[in-house]
Residue, then its C-alpha position, 0 to 999 in steps of 0.5 A: m812908580g811915583v807920586t804927583m806933586g803939583e805938575q811934577v811927578i816924583k819918582r824913585h831914583s833909577v839906580i834904586t829902582e834897578d836895585m829893587e828889581t834885583l832884590f825882587s828877583l832873588g826868588e825869596d817868598w816875598q808874599r810872606f810880607a803881603g798885608k803885614h805891618v812892618v815897623i822900621a826905626g831909623s827909617t831915614g838912615f842909609l841902610a834902613a831906607y833901602l828896606v823902606e824902598f823894598f817894602a814900598w816896591l812890594s806894596e806898589r805891586w800888591p795894591e790889594s795886600p800891601v806892606y804897611i810901613h810904619a816909618l819911625a823917624r825923629h824929624r818929619e822933614k827928613l822923612e819927606q826929603r828921603f821919601p817924597h815919592l811915598m808920602g801920601k800912600h795909605w800904606f806908608i805911615p810916618l811915625i814921628q818920635d824918638v825910638c827912646d820913647p815908648l810906642p803904646g799906640l802901635v797895636r800891630a807889628d808883624y816885623i820890626v827893624h831897629a836901625a835907629s843909631a848913628g853909624s859913623p864916628k863923626y856922629y856918634l862921637r858928637d852925641p855919645v849919650g844919644t847913641a848909647r840910649a838908642n841902642v839900649v833904651g830904644t832896643l828895650n822899647l822895640l823889644e817890648l813892642a815885639k813882646r806885646t804884638g808877637g812881632r819878629l825883630l831884626f836888630m842892626s848891630s855892628g862889627a864893632v861888637y868884636g872889639n879891638g885887634d888887627s887881624k887878617e883872619s876872617i871873623g866869625e860870630t864867636d870871635f871877640g876882642t876887648l873894648d875899653p868901656l871908657d873909650p870915647s867910641a864905647c858908646y857905639g860898640e858897648g851900646k851895640r853889645m848891650g842891644e844884642t844882649l837884650c835881644a838874646d835875653y828877650h828871646r830866652q826869657y819871653g820867647v820873642e823872635t829876635v835876630i841880629s845882623r852884625i854889619s861891616h863896612t857898607y856903602g851905596p846910594g843914599v849914604a851921606l857924603d859928609d859922614g866922615r868915612s873915607f869912602a864917602d870922602f872919596v866919592a864926594d871928591a870924585l863928584a866935585g872933580r877934586d884930587i883925592v888926598l890921603n892922610s895916610d899911606g893908604t895900606s890899611s884894608r877894609p871889606f866894602c859891601y854894597v847896600s843892596d847886598a846888605a839889604a838882601a841879607f836883612l830881608i832873608l834874616l827877617l824871613r828865615g834867620e834863626a831866632g836868638k842868633a847873630y849873623n855877619v853881614g858884609m863882604d869877605h874881600e878886602m881892598t886897601i884904602f889906596e886901591l879904593a881911592e884909585l878905583v873911585a878916582s877912575l870912576s869920576p865923571h871928571s877926567g884927570i883926578q889924581v890920588r895923592r898920599p904923603p911922601p914916604s918918610p924914614d920916620r914913618q913905619a908901614e901902617f898896614r892894618s886890616s879891620g878883618h873881614f867877616n866869615l860869612a858861613r852862617m849867612e851862606q847857610l841861609g843862601w846869601r852871599p854878597g854879589i856886587m864887587p866894589e868896581v860895580g858898586f861904586k860905579r852905581t854909587l856915583r851914578y846915583f849922585i850925578p844929576s840926570 
């Protein structure tokens, strides 16, 4: 479905449409969202935008009982750029403000999603104070909203809360390492930790229904190609027809989860996650950076793309590192597992960025 602007009909991208159809077919009780008010902070962000799209998808199918989407964003222009097909819908309600400001005007919020935080080192290292504020002050504001309205809150946290330490073993929700609070990246990891603590405290002290998703490496349509992470760089190179040049030997490994798989987990947590608990959301299959680069190069619309890495040197030690993959048992108990492997997910990602 789309909206008309002048003579032009603006439609949802076909890849996202296919992902919405897949999500809708999961068989969850989506009717529980009918007629509800959902506040999504950070709505133009990569992951939150998929939730906006899904709730809009439901609203388009249930015109008599739509999901009212309160899309919180700091800049209206970004909202208009990301959701031109939703602007003007009576159930799509822009909320232009910083999450760190109170939200006294909202009188109803059945579900609340807090995704208003930089997720890439490129951005959170540029504004460490803003990153910490979004995860602490912003979380407090949304928890107060949930307390006042009786809403259920999903906090999008991160695997960064597990701290430092290379591991090939799967990481469960009770496994923690160290974080240096004076490290430049602590604004993110410590901010997420404090946000989680606040969610747990509001549940224990006030009975607010909070649920936490700890998110691993996630990719897919809508990711910013200049966000500084390796997979985004590789996709940008493949789209431009450039060779992919690694700045390491590429033996480090990461688990990569496709965005619609992650979105399915978020929706299930909103519906059925146990209040006061944290759940790992990610992929439990790792691949090396070199393998990922070769995969993306093979999917490029341009032929002949090569993956180049530094020549071996006797001075350079093998640098295999694993960020550790998540133990997904807790999410599996809710009936969720990621189903889209990188071969399929990155093909869909490139398709999204190729003009039709």
